[in-house]
N, CA, C and O of each residue as an XYZ file, in Angstrom:
868
protein
N     -35.413     25.159    -26.845
C     -34.120     25.272    -26.126
C     -34.071     24.986    -24.701
O     -33.098     24.410    -24.214
N     -35.160     25.394    -23.943
C     -35.211     25.192    -22.545
C     -35.273     23.739    -22.274
O     -34.532     23.264    -21.414
N     -36.106     22.986    -22.944
C     -36.248     21.560    -22.727
C     -35.007     20.814    -22.981
O     -34.626     19.874    -22.284
N     -34.342     21.318    -24.103
C     -32.886     20.652    -24.270
C     -31.890     20.886    -23.346
O     -30.942     20.108    -23.235
N     -32.008     21.883    -22.666
C     -31.033     22.211    -21.413
C     -31.393     21.456    -20.363
O     -30.510     20.992    -19.641
N     -32.703     21.216    -20.109
C     -32.924     20.341    -19.013
C     -32.639     18.854    -19.340
O     -32.404     18.094    -18.401
N     -32.644     18.434    -20.502
C     -32.165     17.078    -20.743
C     -30.774     16.973    -20.628
O     -30.318     15.971    -20.076
N     -30.006     17.860    -21.065
C     -28.532     17.907    -20.852
C     -28.119     18.062    -19.342
O     -27.180     17.381    -18.931
N     -28.725     18.860    -18.558
C     -28.482     18.951    -17.140
C     -28.717     17.555    -16.436
O     -27.909     17.094    -15.631
N     -29.871     16.928    -16.798
C     -30.058     15.589    -16.346
C     -28.957     14.645    -16.654
O     -28.531     13.830    -15.837
N     -28.493     14.791    -17.917
C     -27.528     13.726    -18.338
C     -26.243     13.924    -17.609
O     -25.627     12.929    -17.228
N     -25.820     15.032    -17.400
C     -24.678     15.265    -16.576
C     -24.718     15.492    -14.979
O     -23.783     16.038    -14.393
N     -25.759     15.075    -14.391
C     -26.032     15.323    -13.064
C     -24.983     14.322    -12.394
O     -24.788     13.179    -12.808
N     -24.342     14.897    -11.316
C     -23.311     14.171    -10.687
C     -23.977     13.530     -9.457
O     -24.827     14.147     -8.815
N     -23.542     12.150     -9.100
C     -23.935     11.451     -7.924
C     -23.569     12.255     -6.796
O     -22.457     12.780     -6.741
N     -24.479     12.396     -5.838
C     -24.123     13.188     -4.495
C     -23.715     12.190     -3.350
O     -24.489     11.323     -2.946
N     -22.487     12.366     -2.871
C     -21.820     11.536     -1.971
C     -21.598     12.446     -0.699
O     -20.928     13.479     -0.684
N     -22.273     11.885      0.361
C     -22.149     12.541      1.725
C     -20.909     11.766      2.433
O     -20.909     10.552      2.637
N     -19.881     12.628      2.767
C     -18.632     12.310      3.327
C     -18.849     12.566      4.888
O     -19.069     13.721      5.253
N     -18.795     11.543      5.813
C     -18.954     11.803      7.131
C     -17.852     12.579      7.744
O     -16.721     12.097      7.690
N     -18.057     13.789      8.355
C     -17.139     14.559      9.148
C     -17.510     14.437     10.523
O     -18.358     15.202     10.983
N     -16.898     13.445     11.323
C     -17.331     13.214     12.789
C     -16.197     13.784     13.637
O     -16.117     13.462     14.823
N     -15.323     14.610     13.084
C     -14.451     15.428     14.038
C     -13.015     14.988     14.104
O     -12.241     15.478     14.927
N     -12.610     13.943     13.129
C     -11.362     13.478     13.115
C     -10.892     13.303     11.671
O     -11.617     12.880     10.771
N      -9.640     13.660     11.533
C      -8.817     13.463     10.303
C      -8.908     14.624      9.267
O      -9.731     15.531      9.398
N      -8.047     14.556      8.256
C      -8.168     15.618      7.279
C      -8.845     14.888      6.122
O      -8.340     13.912      5.568
N     -10.012     15.419      5.796
C     -11.080     14.845      4.759
C     -10.860     15.404      3.372
O     -11.474     14.998      2.386
N      -9.999     16.306      3.354
C      -9.899     17.125      2.024
C      -9.440     16.256      0.911
O      -9.927     16.389     -0.211
N      -8.416     15.268      1.198
C      -8.009     14.431      0.107
C      -9.119     13.452     -0.271
O      -9.169     12.983     -1.408
N      -9.973     13.154      0.636
C     -11.138     12.114      0.367
C     -12.050     13.068     -0.545
O     -12.455     12.624     -1.619
N     -12.337     14.187     -0.195
C     -13.340     15.059     -0.980
C     -12.761     15.137     -2.433
O     -13.466     14.863     -3.405
N     -11.456     15.520     -2.547
C     -10.842     15.883     -3.909
C     -10.856     14.654     -4.662
O     -11.175     14.708     -5.850
N     -10.514     13.414     -4.064
C     -10.484     12.303     -5.021
C     -11.880     11.929     -5.539
O     -12.030     11.497     -6.682
N     -12.916     12.103     -4.668
C     -14.248     11.749     -5.267
C     -14.739     12.717     -6.233
O     -15.407     12.345     -7.198
N     -14.440     13.979     -6.025
C     -14.819     15.029     -7.029
C     -14.094     14.974     -8.298
O     -14.589     15.303     -9.376
N     -12.776     14.501     -8.110
C     -11.883     14.354     -9.444
C     -12.621     13.213    -10.351
O     -12.625     13.311    -11.578
N     -13.172     12.252     -9.748
C     -13.728     11.075    -10.449
C     -15.333     11.242    -10.831
O     -16.034     10.334    -11.276
N     -15.738     12.524    -10.575
C     -16.975     13.064    -11.151
C     -18.322     12.953    -10.084
O     -19.491     12.969    -10.467
N     -17.904     12.845     -8.745
C     -19.018     12.935     -7.719
C     -19.082     14.517     -7.197
O     -18.170     15.340     -7.112
N     -20.420     14.629     -6.896
C     -20.559     15.925     -5.947
C     -20.497     15.426     -4.533
O     -21.431     14.976     -3.869
N     -19.254     15.580     -4.186
C     -18.961     15.105     -2.680
C     -19.014     16.287     -1.722
O     -18.502     17.366     -2.022
N     -19.637     16.072     -0.568
C     -19.832     17.146      0.417
C     -19.695     16.456      1.821
O     -19.980     15.271      1.996
N     -19.252     17.263      2.770
C     -19.054     16.938      4.112
C     -20.317     17.036      4.933
O     -21.048     18.012      4.760
N     -20.619     16.149      5.773
C     -21.847     16.144      6.627
C     -21.372     15.934      7.994
O     -20.604     15.016      8.283
N     -21.861     16.848      8.900
C     -21.430     16.774     10.356
C     -22.743     16.404     11.240
O     -22.662     16.297     12.464
N     -23.779     16.243     10.633
C     -25.060     15.863     11.061
C     -25.818     14.864     10.400
O     -25.965     15.005      9.186
N     -26.321     13.900     10.949
C     -27.049     12.812     10.198
C     -28.143     13.404      9.458
O     -28.350     13.017      8.308
N     -28.859     14.292      9.980
C     -29.889     15.077      9.060
C     -29.491     15.547      7.698
O     -30.293     15.737      6.784
N     -28.222     15.719      7.625
C     -27.720     16.264      6.261
C     -27.408     15.332      5.092
O     -26.841     15.679      4.056
N     -27.934     13.862      5.443
C     -27.506     12.914      4.457
C     -28.698     12.570      3.457
O     -28.533     11.846      2.476
N     -29.824     13.114      3.771
C     -31.048     12.452      3.153
C     -30.986     12.715      1.554
O     -31.576     11.939      0.802
N     -30.330     13.715      1.098
C     -30.297     14.024     -0.382
C     -29.177     13.325     -1.098
O     -29.035     13.470     -2.312
N     -28.317     12.511     -0.324
C     -27.166     11.786     -0.777
C     -27.713     10.540     -1.638
O     -28.777      9.953     -1.444
N     -26.747     10.262     -2.638
C     -26.948      8.985     -3.321
C     -26.002      7.733     -2.704
O     -26.217      6.542     -2.927
N     -25.040      8.204     -1.981
C     -24.131      7.348     -1.283
C     -23.627      7.958     -0.026
O     -23.688      9.170      0.181
N     -23.130      7.102      0.808
C     -22.619      7.586      2.084
C     -21.085      6.922      2.207
O     -20.785      5.730      2.145
N     -20.266      8.009      2.390
C     -18.824      7.590      2.561
C     -18.335      7.868      4.128
O     -18.554      8.899      4.764
N     -17.703      6.825      4.538
C     -17.278      6.783      6.093
C     -15.759      6.746      6.030
O     -15.253      5.624      6.070
N     -14.964      7.788      5.940
C     -13.450      7.682      6.087
C     -12.947      7.785      7.332
O     -13.107      8.750      8.079
N     -12.252      6.660      7.599
C     -11.821      6.584      9.107
C     -10.272      7.002      9.256
O      -9.465      6.761      8.357
N      -9.955      7.574     10.325
C      -8.513      8.094     10.561
C      -8.417      8.273     11.999
O      -9.270      8.946     12.577
N      -7.380      7.688     12.680
C      -7.047      7.962     14.081
C      -7.366      6.587     14.807
O      -7.176      5.475     14.314
N      -7.861      6.845     16.005
C      -7.950      5.662     16.959
C      -9.464      5.304     17.163
O     -10.299      6.160     17.455
N      -9.749      4.003     16.990
C     -11.039      3.532     17.052
C     -11.838      3.832     18.328
O     -13.068      3.845     18.273
N     -11.151      4.087     19.532
C     -11.725      4.486     20.650
C     -12.389      5.791     20.463
O     -13.574      5.920     20.768
N     -11.703      6.754     19.985
C     -12.238      8.115     19.788
C     -13.222      8.081     18.699
O     -14.246      8.755     18.814
N     -13.005      7.323     17.592
C     -13.956      7.250     16.553
C     -15.236      6.804     17.022
O     -16.233      7.450     16.697
N     -15.353      5.650     17.841
C     -16.809      5.228     18.262
C     -17.394      6.363     19.240
O     -18.606      6.574     19.277
N     -16.582      7.008     19.944
C     -17.207      8.032     20.951
C     -17.733      8.988     20.183
O     -18.873      9.345     20.482
N     -17.127      9.578     19.130
C     -17.564     10.639     18.307
C     -18.784     10.129     17.512
O     -19.769     10.866     17.463
N     -18.807      8.995     16.917
C     -19.998      8.504     16.114
C     -21.054      8.460     17.024
O     -22.099      9.003     16.665
N     -21.007      7.877     18.242
C     -22.133      7.985     19.204
C     -22.662      9.321     19.603
O     -23.869      9.538     19.705
N     -21.742     10.208     19.828
C     -22.035     11.635     20.256
C     -22.824     12.420     19.189
O     -23.594     13.331     19.492
N     -22.583     12.003     17.883
C     -23.093     12.696     16.739
C     -24.337     11.967     16.289
O     -25.102     12.603     15.565
N     -24.653     10.723     16.613
C     -25.741     10.019     16.176
C     -25.385      9.272     14.842
O     -26.212      8.498     14.361
N     -24.117      9.496     14.207
C     -23.688      8.775     13.086
C     -23.723      7.230     13.310
O     -23.973      6.493     12.356
N     -23.481      6.740     14.530
C     -23.629      5.301     14.606
C     -24.752      4.668     14.293
O     -24.668      3.633     13.632
N     -26.000      5.158     14.697
C     -27.188      4.777     14.220
C     -27.608      5.038     12.701
O     -28.279      4.258     12.025
N     -27.169      6.099     12.338
C     -27.175      6.558     11.000
C     -26.569      5.485     10.091
O     -27.230      5.005      9.169
N     -25.373      5.128     10.339
C     -24.609      4.109      9.490
C     -25.232      2.790      9.536
O     -25.318      2.138      8.495
N     -25.736      2.271     10.794
C     -26.384      1.150     10.836
C     -27.689      1.113      9.975
O     -27.924      0.105      9.310
N     -28.542      2.173      9.966
C     -29.697      2.172      9.133
C     -29.426      2.148      7.667
O     -30.004      1.395      6.884
N     -28.447      3.080      7.321
C     -28.046      3.076      5.975
C     -27.786      1.882      5.349
O     -28.388      1.573      4.321
N     -26.840      1.077      5.926
C     -26.378     -0.163      5.459
C     -27.595     -1.152      5.415
O     -27.808     -1.879      4.445
N     -28.359     -1.122      6.514
C     -29.543     -2.062      6.671
C     -30.518     -1.878      5.650
O     -31.232     -2.833      5.344
N     -30.667     -0.578      4.978
C     -31.523     -0.440      3.895
C     -30.841     -0.772      2.557
O     -31.436     -0.609      1.492
N     -29.589     -1.239      2.630
C     -28.799     -1.420      1.316
C     -28.488     -0.420      0.604
O     -28.285     -0.599     -0.597
N     -28.377      0.884      1.181
C     -28.073      2.104      0.343
C     -26.566      2.011      0.079
O     -25.812      1.393      0.831
N     -26.139      2.691     -1.092
C     -24.743      2.660     -1.419
C     -23.736      3.303     -0.290
O     -23.972      4.398      0.220
N     -22.686      2.577      0.019
C     -22.003      2.874      1.144
C     -20.619      2.610      0.845
O     -20.426      1.550      0.247
N     -19.436      3.430      1.157
C     -18.205      3.120      1.049
C     -17.328      3.419      2.141
O     -17.098      4.605      2.379
N     -16.742      2.414      2.924
C     -15.962      2.827      4.141
C     -14.450      2.702      3.814
O     -14.021      1.901      2.982
N     -13.722      3.502      4.487
C     -12.228      3.507      4.188
C     -11.352      3.353      5.667
O     -11.520      4.122      6.614
N     -10.584      2.437      5.666
C      -9.741      2.223      6.802
C     -10.475      1.998      8.052
O     -11.074      0.927      8.142
N     -10.527      2.765      8.963
C     -11.364      2.757     10.204
C     -12.840      2.654      9.849
O     -13.715      2.155     10.557
N     -12.981      3.184      8.684
C     -14.523      3.088      8.313
C     -14.977      1.617      7.731
O     -16.136      1.310      7.450
N     -13.843      0.793      7.614
C     -13.969     -0.761      7.519
C     -14.122     -1.290      8.830
O     -15.113     -1.951      9.142
N     -13.183     -1.032      9.621
C     -12.947     -1.791     10.926
C     -14.239     -1.483     11.722
O     -14.791     -2.433     12.276
N     -14.774     -0.241     11.830
C     -15.866      0.098     12.711
C     -17.057     -0.744     12.379
O     -17.951     -0.824     13.221
N     -17.173     -1.414     11.181
C     -18.375     -2.010     10.948
C     -18.599     -3.327     11.584
O     -19.689     -3.896     11.537
N     -17.546     -3.808     12.183
C     -17.521     -5.135     12.868
C     -17.902     -4.960     14.334
O     -18.315     -3.861     14.706
N     -17.778     -6.075     15.272
C     -18.277     -6.158     16.480
C     -17.475     -5.547     17.618
O     -17.917     -4.909     18.574
N     -16.167     -5.871     17.330
C     -15.194     -5.506     18.484
C     -13.774     -5.420     17.825
O     -13.322     -6.131     16.928
N     -13.191     -4.393     18.475
C     -11.683     -4.200     18.249
C     -10.745     -4.335     19.349
O     -11.055     -3.873     20.447
N      -9.660     -4.904     19.178
C      -8.572     -5.120     20.097
C      -8.018     -3.753     20.475
O      -7.494     -3.521     21.564
N      -8.167     -2.886     19.517
C      -7.523     -1.496     20.014
C      -8.450     -0.953     21.034
O      -9.638     -0.684     20.858
N      -7.697     -0.814     22.220
C      -8.593     -0.236     23.440
C      -9.905     -1.162     23.792
O     -10.902     -0.677     24.326
N      -9.810     -2.350     23.484
C     -10.765     -3.423     23.832
C     -12.246     -2.524     23.607
O     -13.010     -2.240     24.530
N     -12.434     -2.184     22.272
C     -13.602     -1.171     22.016
C     -14.651     -1.874     21.319
O     -14.374     -2.375     20.229
N     -15.889     -1.989     21.818
C     -17.171     -2.504     21.135
C     -17.288     -1.437     19.927
O     -17.040     -0.239     20.068
N     -17.676     -2.009     18.789
C     -17.811     -1.252     17.578
C     -19.123     -1.377     17.100
O     -19.983     -1.703     17.919
N     -19.533     -1.126     15.611
C     -20.875     -0.830     15.268
C     -21.835     -2.133     15.245
O     -23.057     -2.023     15.350
N     -21.221     -3.290     15.107
C     -21.666     -4.451     15.119
C     -22.611     -4.887     13.925
O     -23.491     -5.744     14.011
N     -22.284     -4.155     12.800
C     -23.147     -4.431     11.542
C     -22.873     -5.815     11.020
O     -23.776     -6.497     10.536
N     -21.584     -6.246     11.121
C     -21.193     -7.559     10.690
C     -20.603     -8.282     11.744
O     -20.026     -7.678     12.648
N     -20.686     -9.540     11.726
C     -20.048    -10.424     12.641
C     -18.468    -10.580     12.392
O     -17.985    -10.824     11.286
N     -17.749    -10.408     13.544
C     -16.310    -10.485     13.366
C     -15.613     -9.484     14.283
O     -16.245     -8.707     14.999
N     -14.296     -9.538     14.230
C     -13.421     -8.791     15.139
C     -12.344     -7.968     14.343
O     -12.132     -8.159     13.145
N     -11.649     -6.989     15.144
C     -10.542     -6.408     14.516
C      -9.355     -6.641     15.480
O      -9.325     -6.279     16.656
N      -8.398     -7.286     14.821
C      -7.251     -7.741     15.550
C      -5.873     -6.908     15.175
O      -5.679     -6.426     14.059
N      -5.013     -6.821     16.202
C      -3.625     -6.304     15.831
C      -2.806     -7.424     15.205
O      -2.901     -8.619     15.483
N      -1.950     -6.837     14.279
C      -1.064     -7.670     13.619
C       0.050     -8.386     14.657
O       0.695     -7.717     15.464
N       0.164     -9.651     14.537
C       1.135    -10.395     15.621
C       2.477     -9.647     15.570
O       2.899     -9.085     14.559
N       3.075     -9.690     16.692
C       4.488     -9.078     16.819
C       5.407    -10.040     16.095
O       5.514    -11.213     16.453
N       6.056     -9.534     15.087
C       6.956    -10.193     14.289
C       8.112     -9.318     13.892
O       7.950     -8.363     13.132
N       9.448     -9.687     14.481
C      10.427     -8.839     14.241
C      10.732     -8.471     12.700
O      11.425     -7.523     12.330
N      10.159     -9.291     11.981
C      10.517     -9.163     10.438
C       9.435     -8.082      9.695
O       9.592     -7.583      8.580
N       8.398     -7.879     10.534
C       7.337     -6.898     10.075
C       7.326     -5.568     10.831
O       7.417     -5.543     12.059
N       7.215     -4.462     10.088
C       7.011     -3.161     10.678
C       5.510     -2.941     10.877
O       4.699     -3.140      9.972
N       5.169     -2.509     12.135
C       3.781     -2.169     12.544
C       3.893     -0.686     12.881
O       4.728     -0.345     13.719
N       3.092      0.247     12.274
C       1.974     -0.182     11.355
C       2.401     -0.761      9.976
O       3.521     -0.581      9.497
N       1.456     -1.437      9.411
C       1.658     -1.979      7.936
C       1.580     -0.469      7.101
O       0.472      0.067      7.068
N       2.524      0.098      6.550
C       2.439      1.421      5.923
C       3.073      1.328      4.623
O       4.195      0.826      4.550
N       2.460      1.769      3.555
C       2.993      1.804      2.290
C       2.249      1.018      1.272
O       1.111      0.637      1.548
N       2.778      0.742      0.135
C       2.137      0.270     -0.896
C       2.010     -1.382     -0.847
O       2.982     -2.002     -0.416
N       1.038     -1.982     -1.205
C       1.051     -3.429     -1.187
C      -0.190     -3.825     -2.269
O      -1.084     -3.025     -2.543
N      -0.108     -5.070     -2.792
C      -0.980     -5.496     -3.758
C      -2.259     -6.018     -3.007
O      -2.284     -6.242     -1.797
N      -3.266     -6.177     -3.824
C      -4.628     -6.645     -3.343
C      -4.961     -7.758     -4.430
O      -4.647     -7.690     -5.618
N      -5.660     -8.806     -3.805
C      -6.116     -9.982     -4.772
C      -7.744     -9.889     -4.569
O      -8.352     -9.566     -3.549
N      -8.248    -10.261     -5.816
C      -9.769    -10.205     -5.785
C     -10.300    -11.101     -7.024
O      -9.599    -11.659     -7.868
N     -11.582    -11.101     -6.935
C     -12.267    -11.895     -8.035
C     -12.412    -10.937     -9.245
O     -13.168     -9.968     -9.168
N     -11.727    -11.188    -10.307
C     -11.813    -10.140    -11.401
C     -13.073     -9.865    -11.953
O     -13.201     -8.844    -12.629
N     -14.157    -10.727    -11.742
C     -15.515    -10.589    -12.249
C     -16.407     -9.571    -11.326
O     -17.567     -9.244    -11.576
N     -15.638     -9.145    -10.223
C     -16.331     -8.218     -9.414
C     -16.542     -6.826    -10.087
O     -15.525     -6.216    -10.420
N     -17.649     -6.316    -10.298
C     -17.833     -4.959    -10.948
C     -16.918     -3.805    -10.338
O     -16.414     -2.998    -11.119
N     -16.719     -3.716     -9.162
C     -15.877     -2.731     -8.472
C     -14.405     -2.786     -8.899
O     -13.695     -1.793     -8.744
N     -13.900     -3.985     -9.464
C     -12.583     -4.123     -9.767
C     -12.444     -4.167    -11.307
O     -11.412     -4.667    -11.754
N     -13.258     -3.757    -12.052
C     -13.164     -3.793    -13.390
C     -12.072     -2.827    -13.926
O     -12.049     -1.620    -13.682
N     -11.184     -3.487    -14.673
C     -10.018     -2.687    -15.191
C      -8.888     -2.659    -14.306
O      -7.859     -2.047    -14.592
N      -9.073     -3.405    -13.069
C      -7.795     -3.582    -12.294
C      -7.205     -4.941    -12.376
O      -7.933     -5.822    -12.833
N      -5.997     -5.252    -12.006
C      -5.319     -6.282    -11.975
C      -5.132     -7.090    -10.623
O      -4.344     -6.758     -9.737
N      -5.890     -8.096    -10.591
C      -5.602     -8.857     -9.181
C      -4.173     -9.317     -8.933
O      -3.532     -9.860     -9.833
N      -3.678     -9.109     -7.749
C      -2.427     -9.561     -7.322
C      -1.186     -8.655     -7.886
O      -0.005     -8.838     -7.589
N      -1.626     -7.771     -8.647
C      -0.488     -6.892     -9.347
C      -0.593     -5.451     -8.912
O       0.391     -4.863     -8.463
N      -1.766     -4.878     -9.037
C      -2.117     -3.460     -8.797
C      -1.924     -3.030     -7.442
O      -2.507     -3.728     -6.612
N      -1.208     -1.990     -6.967
C      -0.952     -1.625     -5.684
C      -1.852     -0.582     -5.035
O      -2.363      0.281     -5.749
N      -2.066     -0.609     -3.777
C      -2.859      0.381     -3.004
C      -2.104      0.848     -1.758
O      -1.165      0.169     -1.342
N      -2.438      1.880     -1.197
C      -1.657      2.433     -0.048
C      -2.392      2.183      1.219
O      -3.556      2.530      1.419
N      -1.633      1.560      2.051
C      -2.227      1.080      3.536
C      -1.405      1.824      4.520
O      -0.210      2.076      4.365
N      -2.222      2.203      5.680
C      -1.715      2.776      6.938
C      -2.542      2.143      8.080
O      -3.621      2.657      8.376
N      -2.097      1.069      8.723
C      -2.856      0.519      9.747
C      -2.088     -0.659     10.483
O      -1.267     -1.400      9.942
N      -2.525     -0.709     11.910
C      -1.887     -1.715     12.736
C      -2.913     -2.773     13.033
O      -2.581     -3.701     13.770
N      -4.034     -2.729     12.571
C      -5.183     -3.769     12.891
C      -5.782     -4.110     11.584
O      -5.790     -3.341     10.623
N      -6.347     -5.451     11.594
C      -6.976     -5.922     10.472
C      -8.274     -6.651     10.817
O      -8.347     -7.144     11.943
N      -9.282     -6.774     10.000
C     -10.539     -7.408     10.272
C     -10.397     -8.943     10.069
O      -9.671     -9.429      9.201
N     -11.101     -9.621     10.882
C     -11.404    -10.984     10.772
C     -12.901    -11.210     10.725
O     -13.455    -11.392     11.809
N     -13.628    -11.224      9.634
C     -15.044    -11.533      9.406
C     -15.219    -12.995      9.773
O     -14.392    -13.892      9.615
N     -16.543    -13.090     10.334
C     -16.961    -14.602     10.597
C     -17.546    -15.109      9.267
O     -17.438    -16.284      8.916
N     -18.168    -14.164      8.546
C     -18.736    -14.656      7.248
C     -17.785    -14.560      6.078
O     -17.558    -13.428      5.653
N     -17.202    -15.586      5.502
C     -16.279    -15.384      4.500
C     -16.806    -14.889      3.205
O     -16.013    -14.470      2.362
N     -18.041    -14.904      2.989
C     -18.619    -14.335      1.759
C     -18.531    -12.851      1.686
O     -18.659    -12.256      0.616
N     -18.298    -12.211      2.892
C     -17.982    -10.765      2.799
C     -16.735    -10.191      2.112
O     -16.662     -9.052      1.651
N     -15.716    -11.162      2.096
C     -14.529    -10.912      1.617
C     -14.525    -10.478      0.161
O     -14.968    -11.251     -0.689
N     -14.038     -9.255     -0.183
C     -13.878     -8.849     -1.524
C     -12.307     -8.681     -1.839
O     -11.888     -8.960     -2.962
N     -11.488     -8.240     -0.871
C     -10.036     -8.130     -1.233
C      -9.337     -8.927     -0.228
O      -9.721     -9.016      0.938
N      -8.145     -9.595     -0.776
C      -7.188    -10.075      0.318
C      -5.832     -9.379      0.016
O      -5.571     -8.961     -1.113
N      -4.958     -9.266      1.090
C      -3.671     -8.790      0.915
C      -2.702     -9.563      1.934
O      -3.111     -9.961      3.024
N      -1.376     -9.744      1.487
C      -0.579    -10.402      2.390
C       0.318     -9.408      3.028
O       0.843     -8.502      2.381
N       0.508     -9.598      4.426
C       1.546     -8.896      5.158
C       1.821     -9.774      6.374
O       1.131     -9.770      7.393
N       3.064    -10.640      6.130
C       3.205    -11.547      7.094
C       2.156    -12.746      7.251
O       2.257    -13.502      8.217
N       1.286    -12.891      6.428
C       0.158    -13.664      6.176
C      -0.983    -13.116      5.648
O      -1.081    -11.889      5.631
N      -1.936    -13.861      5.178
C      -3.058    -13.243      4.270
C      -4.121    -12.652      5.220
O      -4.550    -13.333      6.151
N      -4.508    -11.518      5.019
C      -5.767    -10.926      5.698
C      -6.602    -10.316      4.810
O      -6.193     -9.985      3.697
N      -7.871    -10.103      5.212
C      -8.852     -9.442      4.493
C      -8.714     -7.917      4.468
O      -8.633     -7.274      5.515
N      -8.687     -7.320      3.195
C      -8.404     -6.003      3.086
C      -9.529     -5.247      2.326
O      -9.308     -4.165      1.784
N     -10.698     -5.833      2.307
C     -11.855     -5.148      1.771
C     -13.081     -6.203      1.700
O     -12.905     -7.400      1.475
N     -14.283     -5.635      1.912
C     -15.455     -6.389      1.874
C     -16.498     -5.873      1.102
O     -16.417     -4.688      0.778
N     -17.550     -6.589      0.712
C     -18.664     -6.100     -0.012
C     -19.857     -6.884      0.602
O     -19.681     -8.069      0.883
N     -21.074     -6.287      0.829
C     -22.206     -6.758      1.177
C     -23.364     -6.011      0.593
O     -23.695     -4.950      1.122
N     -24.037     -6.486     -0.496
C     -24.909     -5.830     -1.274
C     -24.297     -4.541     -1.689
O     -23.218     -4.584     -2.281
N     -24.905     -3.318     -1.428
C     -24.195     -2.037     -1.909
C     -23.222     -1.436     -0.852
O     -22.973     -0.230     -0.855
N     -22.654     -2.329      0.090
C     -21.893     -1.652      1.077
C     -20.569     -2.235      0.670
O     -20.400     -3.454      0.641
N     -19.554     -1.304      0.331
C     -18.184     -1.648      0.257
C     -17.273     -0.959      1.222
O     -17.591      0.171      1.591
N     -16.185     -1.505      1.670
C     -15.301     -0.879      2.515
C     -14.027     -1.552      2.185
O     -13.991     -2.730      1.828
N     -12.809     -0.679      2.325
C     -11.532     -1.078      2.123
C     -10.639     -0.807      3.335
O     -10.834      0.113      4.131
N      -9.592     -1.739      3.405
C      -8.577     -1.338      4.525
C      -7.556     -0.250      4.005
O      -7.013      0.587      4.726
N      -7.400     -0.372      2.814
C      -6.524      0.620      2.161
C      -7.115      1.980      1.812
O      -8.334      2.147      1.811
N      -6.274      2.931      1.522
C      -6.866      4.167      1.113
C      -6.784      4.520     -0.439
O      -5.757      4.855     -1.030
N      -8.159      4.372     -1.032
C      -8.042      4.665     -2.490
C      -7.618      6.003     -2.626
O      -6.895      6.218     -3.598
N      -7.884      6.934     -1.907
C      -7.650      8.318     -2.238
C      -6.242      8.733     -2.159
O      -5.852      9.750     -2.734
N      -5.385      7.896     -1.390
C      -3.897      7.834     -1.435
C      -3.314      7.011     -2.523
O      -2.100      7.028     -2.722
N      -4.182      6.239     -3.288
C      -3.470      5.339     -4.153
C      -3.406      5.641     -5.584
O      -3.428      4.789     -6.471
N      -3.324      6.927     -5.758
C      -3.130      7.435     -7.147
C      -4.101      6.861     -8.192
O      -5.270      6.713     -7.834
N      -3.741      6.514     -9.468
C      -4.561      6.273    -10.573
C      -5.394      4.941    -10.128
O      -6.549      4.846    -10.544
N      -4.890      3.969     -9.349
C      -5.665      2.687     -9.202
C      -6.798      3.058     -8.179
O      -7.926      2.577     -8.285
N      -6.459      3.906     -7.218
C      -7.521      4.358     -6.312
C      -8.708      4.943     -6.903
O      -9.865      4.600     -6.659
N      -8.312      5.904     -7.742
C      -9.291      6.766     -8.456
C     -10.154      5.908     -9.353
O     -11.346      6.137     -9.558
N      -9.443      4.866     -9.892
C     -10.238      3.958    -10.827
C     -11.226      3.171     -9.989
O     -12.376      3.010    -10.399
N     -10.819      2.675     -8.830
C     -11.886      2.095     -7.854
C     -12.952      3.074     -7.654
O     -14.095      2.704     -7.923
N     -12.777      4.196     -7.251
C     -13.848      5.076     -6.992
C     -14.503      5.319     -8.077
O     -15.708      5.486     -7.893
N     -14.085      5.410     -9.304
C     -14.784      5.607    -10.501
C     -15.764      4.402    -10.777
O     -16.846      4.592    -11.333
N     -15.353      3.182    -10.375
C     -16.103      2.067    -10.728
C     -17.386      2.169     -9.708
O     -18.517      1.854    -10.079
N     -17.106      2.622     -8.441
C     -18.173      2.656     -7.446
C     -19.293      3.510     -7.854
O     -20.471      3.183     -7.711
N     -18.839      4.761     -8.436
C     -19.855      5.818     -8.954
C     -20.580      5.247    -10.019
O     -21.758      5.590    -10.114
N     -20.081      4.367    -10.925
C     -20.858      3.736    -12.043
C     -21.952      2.784    -11.485
O     -22.929      2.498    -12.177
N     -21.793      2.319    -10.291
C     -22.822      1.502     -9.671
C     -24.119      2.227     -9.106
O     -25.148      1.639     -8.775
N     -23.922      3.480     -9.053
C     -25.091      4.180     -8.429
C     -26.121      4.543     -9.424
O     -27.145      5.125     -9.068
């Protein structure tokens, strides 16, 4: 009986997701979403706490200037660079996408520089409200495992942002969205995924995306 219990426990072991708490934003919705789809999600405020994690989640909220200052003061800047360089599973959300590039126009801020490219503000257009806030569709290659069960150009996700990424390498692009023009709304590089939209605020479709990510672990 003891051996059977050990086998059952192994079969239901939940992936451990370390969610970076660098001192900004309400992270409870992110934790709840990952827990809902079957992860053992926990907050980490020190890079030393991530070693037992199967994946690292970088939820971004607020201003990039403050985000970078806090990442540098906690040591999470080097931690994120090393984690992605080792091709360990990673999921970035909103600013957690933008910070991966070299520079942001918001506050003329140097960012992590993991990928070549910039973060730019949406052009001033009287027909567009800035920030881009609310539901919008995303387009993607249906063969991408992260998108299994989703409908390209039809399913909607929740956005809140005034800036968008311009990667130099087009092969990074995973998602496109249109808002006064087409922009990159998500990337993939090996086991590194990041989205401009908030899956945790995107109801069933966002949870579906998170569930697909867990299946890759």
